[in-house]
C-alpha positions in Angstrom: 38.5 133.4 41.8 40.9 131.7 44.1 43.6 134.9 44.2 40.7 137.3 45.0 39.8 135.3 48.0 42.8 134.4 49.5 43.5 138.2 49.1 39.9 139.0 51.0 41.3 136.9 53.3 44.2 138.7 53.7 42.6 141.9 53.8 40.3 140.9 56.9 42.7 139.7 59.0 44.4 142.9 58.5 41.9 144.7 60.2 41.9 143.1 63.3 43.5 144.4 66.3 46.1 143.3 68.4 44.1 144.1 71.1 41.0 141.9 71.1 42.0 138.8 72.5 40.2 134.9 72.7 36.3 134.7 72.2 36.1 138.4 71.5 38.5 138.3 68.2 36.4 135.4 67.3 33.3 137.0 67.3 34.8 140.2 66.0 35.7 137.9 62.9 32.0 136.6 62.5 30.7 140.1 62.4 33.2 141.0 59.7 32.6 138.1 57.7 28.8 138.6 58.3 28.8 142.5 56.6 30.5 141.3 53.8 28.1 141.9 50.9 26.4 137.9 49.3 29.1 137.9 46.6 31.9 138.6 48.6 31.0 135.8 50.9 29.9 133.8 48.2 34.0 133.8 47.2 35.2 133.1 50.3 32.9 129.6 50.3 34.4 129.1 47.2 37.5 129.4 47.9 37.1 126.5 50.8 35.1 124.4 48.1 37.7 124.5 46.0 40.1 122.9 48.8 37.5 120.1 49.5 37.2 119.4 45.9 41.1 118.8 45.6 40.0 115.8 48.4 37.9 113.8 45.7 40.9 113.9 43.1 43.6 112.6 45.8 40.9 110.1 47.4 41.5 111.9 50.5 38.9 111.0 53.5 39.9 114.3 55.6 40.6 118.1 55.6 42.4 120.1 58.5 42.1 123.9 58.9 43.3 126.6 61.0 44.6 126.3 64.5 48.3 126.5 66.2 48.6 122.5 65.2 48.2 123.1 61.1 51.6 125.4 61.6 49.5 127.5 59.0 49.1 124.7 56.2 46.1 123.0 54.9 46.6 118.9 55.8 45.1 116.1 54.1 44.4 112.5 54.8 44.9 110.0 52.2 44.6 106.1 52.7 45.5 107.0 56.4 48.3 109.2 56.5 47.7 112.8 57.0 50.3 115.4 55.5 50.4 119.3 54.7 49.5 120.6 51.3 52.3 122.9 51.1 51.5 123.8 47.7 48.2 125.3 48.5 50.1 128.1 50.2 51.1 129.0 54.0 48.0 131.0 56.0 48.3 132.7 59.3 46.1 131.9 61.8 43.6 134.7 62.0 43.2 134.2 57.9 42.2 130.0 58.8 39.8 131.9 61.4 38.0 134.1 58.9 38.0 131.1 56.6 36.6 128.8 58.8 33.6 131.0 60.0 33.0 132.1 56.2 31.6 128.8 55.9 29.0 128.9 58.9 25.8 130.9 59.0 25.2 133.0 62.0 23.4 130.2 63.8 26.3 127.8 64.1 28.3 130.4 64.9 26.6 131.6 68.1 26.3 127.9 68.7 30.1 127.5 68.5 30.5 130.8 70.5 28.6 129.2 73.2 29.9 125.2 73.3 33.6 126.1 71.8 32.7 123.5 69.4 30.2 122.9 66.6 29.7 119.6 64.5 27.2 119.9 61.3 27.1 118.9 57.6 28.4 120.6 54.8 27.3 120.2 50.8 29.1 121.2 47.7 27.3 120.7 44.2 29.3 120.8 41.4 27.6 119.7 37.9 25.3 117.0 39.0 27.4 115.9 41.9 26.6 116.7 45.2 30.0 116.3 48.1 28.9 116.0 51.5 31.1 116.7 54.8 30.7 115.9 58.2 32.4 118.7 59.8 33.5 119.5 63.2 34.7 123.2 64.2 36.5 123.7 67.6 38.8 125.9 69.4 43.0 125.4 69.8 44.4 127.8 72.1 41.4 130.6 71.1 41.7 130.1 67.4 39.4 127.8 65.4 40.1 124.5 64.0 38.1 122.7 61.6 38.1 119.1 60.6 36.0 118.1 57.5 35.6 114.2 56.4 34.1 113.2 53.1 30.8 111.6 53.1 31.0 108.7 50.6 28.3 109.5 47.7 28.1 105.5 47.2 26.9 103.1 49.2 28.9 100.0 50.0 27.6 96.9 48.6 26.5 95.2 51.3 27.9 91.5 50.0 31.4 93.2 49.9 30.8 93.2 54.0 31.8 89.3 53.2 29.3 88.5 56.1 28.0 84.7 56.9 24.3 84.1 56.1 23.0 83.8 59.5 24.6 87.4 60.7 22.4 88.6 57.2 19.3 87.0 58.9 19.9 88.9 61.9 20.5 92.3 60.6 17.6 91.8 58.0 14.0 93.1 59.1 13.0 90.2 57.1 14.1 87.9 59.9 14.3 89.8 62.7 12.1 92.5 64.1 13.7 93.9 66.8 16.8 93.7 68.9 19.7 95.9 69.2 23.0 95.7 66.6 25.8 98.1 67.6 28.9 98.7 64.7 31.7 99.8 66.9 35.3 100.8 66.4 38.0 103.5 66.9 37.2 106.9 64.9 37.6 106.9 61.3 37.0 103.0 61.0 34.0 103.1 59.1 31.5 102.8 61.3 28.8 104.6 59.4 29.4 103.1 56.4 28.9 100.1 57.3 26.1 100.8 59.1 24.8 102.9 55.5 25.5 99.4 54.1 23.0 97.9 56.5 20.6 100.2 56.0 20.3 100.1 52.4 19.9 96.7 52.1 16.9 96.8 54.2 15.7 99.3 52.4 16.3 97.4 48.6 14.5 93.9 50.4 12.0 95.2 52.9 8.9 97.0 53.0 9.2 99.2 56.7 9.8 102.7 57.9 13.2 103.8 59.0 14.1 106.8 61.3 18.0 107.9 60.9 19.1 110.4 64.0 22.5 111.5 63.2 24.8 114.4 64.3 25.1 115.4 61.3 23.2 113.2 58.8 26.0 111.7 56.5 24.8 109.5 53.3 21.3 110.5 52.6 19.4 107.3 51.5 17.0 107.1 48.5 13.9 105.4 49.4 13.0 102.4 48.0 11.1 99.8 49.7 11.1 101.8 52.4 10.5 105.5 53.7 13.6 106.7 55.2 13.5 109.9 57.7 16.9 111.5 58.2 16.5 113.7 61.7 20.1 115.8 62.2 21.0 116.4 66.0 20.8 120.5 66.5 18.9 121.0 63.3 16.1 118.5 63.2 15.7 117.4 67.1 17.9 118.3 70.2 19.8 115.4 70.8 19.9 111.7 70.3 17.6 110.6 73.3 14.9 112.7 72.2 15.1 111.7 68.7 14.4 108.3 70.0 12.0 108.7 72.2 10.2 110.4 69.6 10.9 107.9 67.0 8.5 105.6 68.8 5.5 107.8 68.4 6.2 107.8 64.0 5.7 104.1 63.5 9.1 103.1 62.8 10.5 99.7 61.8 14.0 100.9 62.6 15.7 103.2 64.3 19.3 103.9 64.0 20.6 105.9 66.6 24.0 107.2 65.1 26.5 107.3 68.1 25.6 106.1 71.7 27.7 109.1 73.4 26.5 109.0 76.7 24.9 106.7 79.6 21.2 108.6 78.9 21.4 107.7 75.2 22.5 104.1 75.6 19.6 103.7 78.3 17.2 105.0 75.9 18.8 102.6 73.2 18.4 100.3 75.5 14.7 101.1 76.3 13.2 101.4 72.8 15.0 98.2 71.7 13.2 96.6 75.0 10.0 97.8 73.2 10.2 95.3 70.6 11.8 97.5 67.9 14.8 96.8 65.7 17.9 99.3 66.7 21.4 100.1 65.0 23.4 102.3 66.8 27.4 103.1 67.1 30.0 103.4 69.6 33.8 104.0 69.9 35.3 100.6 71.3 37.7 98.1 70.1 36.1 94.8 70.2 33.0 93.1 71.6 33.9 92.2 74.9 34.6 95.6 75.1 31.6 96.8 73.9 29.6 94.8 76.4 31.9 96.0 79.3 31.3 99.7 78.2 27.7 99.6 78.3 27.5 98.2 81.5 30.3 100.2 83.3 28.7 103.5 81.9 26.3 103.5 84.3 26.6 104.1 88.2 26.8 100.5 89.6 23.8 100.1 91.5 21.9 100.4 88.0 24.6 98.0 86.4 22.7 94.7 87.3 19.6 95.8 85.7 21.5 97.0 82.8 23.7 93.7 82.5 20.5 91.6 82.0 18.4 94.3 79.6 21.8 94.0 77.6 21.6 90.5 77.6 18.0 90.4 76.8 18.4 93.2 73.9 21.4 92.7 72.1 21.5 90.8 68.8 24.9 91.6 67.2 28.0 93.7 67.6 30.2 94.2 64.6 33.9 96.0 65.3 35.9 96.3 62.8 39.3 98.6 61.6 40.6 99.9 58.5 44.1 97.8 57.8 46.6 98.9 55.0 46.8 96.4 51.7 49.5 95.6 50.8 48.6 98.0 47.9 48.8 100.8 50.1 44.8 100.9 49.9 42.2 100.0 53.2 41.1 97.5 54.2 38.0 96.1 56.4 38.8 94.0 59.2 36.1 92.5 61.9 35.1 90.7 64.4 31.3 89.4 64.8 29.6 88.9 68.0 26.0 87.2 67.6 23.9 86.6 70.4 23.3 82.8 71.4 22.1 81.4 75.1 26.2 80.7 76.3 26.8 84.6 75.5 23.4 85.8 77.0 24.1 83.5 80.1 28.0 84.8 80.3 26.3 88.7 80.6 23.8 87.9 82.8 26.4 86.0 85.1 28.7 88.7 84.6 31.4 86.5 82.9 32.2 88.4 80.1 35.9 87.0 79.7 34.2 84.1 78.2 32.8 85.6 75.4 36.1 85.8 73.0 36.7 82.0 73.2 32.9 81.7 72.3 33.3 83.8 69.1 36.4 82.0 68.0 34.8 78.8 68.5 31.4 79.6 66.8 32.4 80.8 63.1 29.3 77.8 61.6 27.0 80.8 63.5 29.1 83.8 61.7 31.0 84.6 64.5 34.8 85.6 64.3 37.3 87.3 66.2 39.4 89.9 64.7 42.2 88.2 65.1 40.8 85.0 63.3 39.7 88.0 60.3 43.3 89.5 60.1 44.8 86.1 60.0 42.3 85.6 57.5 43.4 88.8 55.0 47.3 88.0 55.8 47.0 84.5 54.8 44.9 85.7 51.4 48.3 87.9 51.0 45.9 91.0 51.0 48.0 92.9 54.4 50.8 92.7 55.7 52.4 90.6 58.8 53.0 93.5 60.5 50.2 95.7 59.7 47.7 92.6 61.1 50.1 92.5 64.2 49.5 96.4 64.6 45.6 96.2 64.1 45.1 92.9 66.3 43.5 93.4 69.8 45.1 90.5 71.4 48.4 90.1 69.6 49.6 87.1 71.4 46.5 84.9 70.6 47.0 86.0 66.7 50.4 85.0 67.1 49.3 81.5 68.4 46.8 81.7 64.9 49.5 81.7 62.9 52.2 79.7 65.3 54.4 82.4 65.7 57.1 82.9 68.5 55.4 85.6 70.8 57.3 89.0 70.6 59.5 89.3 73.4 59.8 85.4 74.1 
């Protein structure tokens, strides 16, 4: 089957004229793929599926296919390191173009041609097990490049987050029925995994209604004590903003906005939280203080004072996280936690966010912790190396002070 599919890639690519450039070439490829029989299209998808199923055996988190940057190889990221799988052979750019377009349906192709980018979810059934992937297709010098990230089929147990009881009360609908909680971190830091753990904990302990708006939907929760609605942007709803506004009319207890990507979504999240709902979302920031500054900085200066006050009133918790290599070569969660207390709210309202880091460092009894304190905990416990702890820290001088080290360069 694999050899047949590879041969099909080669045959389709060979029919492409050299005179068809850029977008015209991609549209021609899409037309050729769509004209093949269902059996032939299935064979091409099965080829891609075989590369995806290989991820599970390798413990890979990501696969990259296509574009100039891959040098003709399929690449996998395993425990944070991305390397080519040269044993799978080398492909031409057009063979990759055909392979990528073979996993898309017509509606997705049209969206890709128009927007030059496509986010979607992809699923494979093997026996009674489903494998799901968060996928992105983009253009790389007129050719297609695709990344697929494996979505965990198993929720990380909430207890493995090792959160303080006070933080758990803030995150649980049983104790707090409103407020905005943000899970932040750079791309690939496990934000979605952490958010799913929190939603799962609520699902099994509280009676309620959860509306999840995501792009794409990753883990699909099985309702237990909660009704859980999954709404995928582009398929079930047009945007995060519209999904959040529509959720207000669906009698929710918890609204999950998969990502606060733009000022409109940020403002919508603040508004629906202000209306008395419990809201969770994610943001691409590296620390709690940066998160606050980023949200305020996203709006025009004339609006910033109003947003600063609204954020101070609605924010309940910020958890910033990183995945750090362990001594065993795996990845471990390091986190920073900010819980809103009166002094933090006052610092935000008075535009004194620079004071918040020290408040976190001195409020361990309330569940707060700085990233540097957590990295020290993991290093002292002999779970991560000193070098990796230092690399992961946001404030390297502060981390060195915690360990009574001489700062680098001194």
